[in-house]
C-alpha angles and dihedrals in degrees: 000000000000092000090052093051092046091053091050090062088073094048097049118131124195127202138159129212118192109206136158094030093148119233094335120112140167113253121229089250092052091048090051090051091049092050092047092050092045090055091056095056118112112218118237089215116030094203094060109091117218126187134178119206131182112216 
């Protein structure tokens, strides 16, 4: 059991869904600014893959 849990640490995926935020929304311009800023980030660990997706 412990070996299985330890191995899962390396397969973990993280994601966030923001739902039920009322009438608030991100404008197209704000989303564009977020994407542009995201693309300028320098990863702390190159081997960790990070992706942003608009759904």
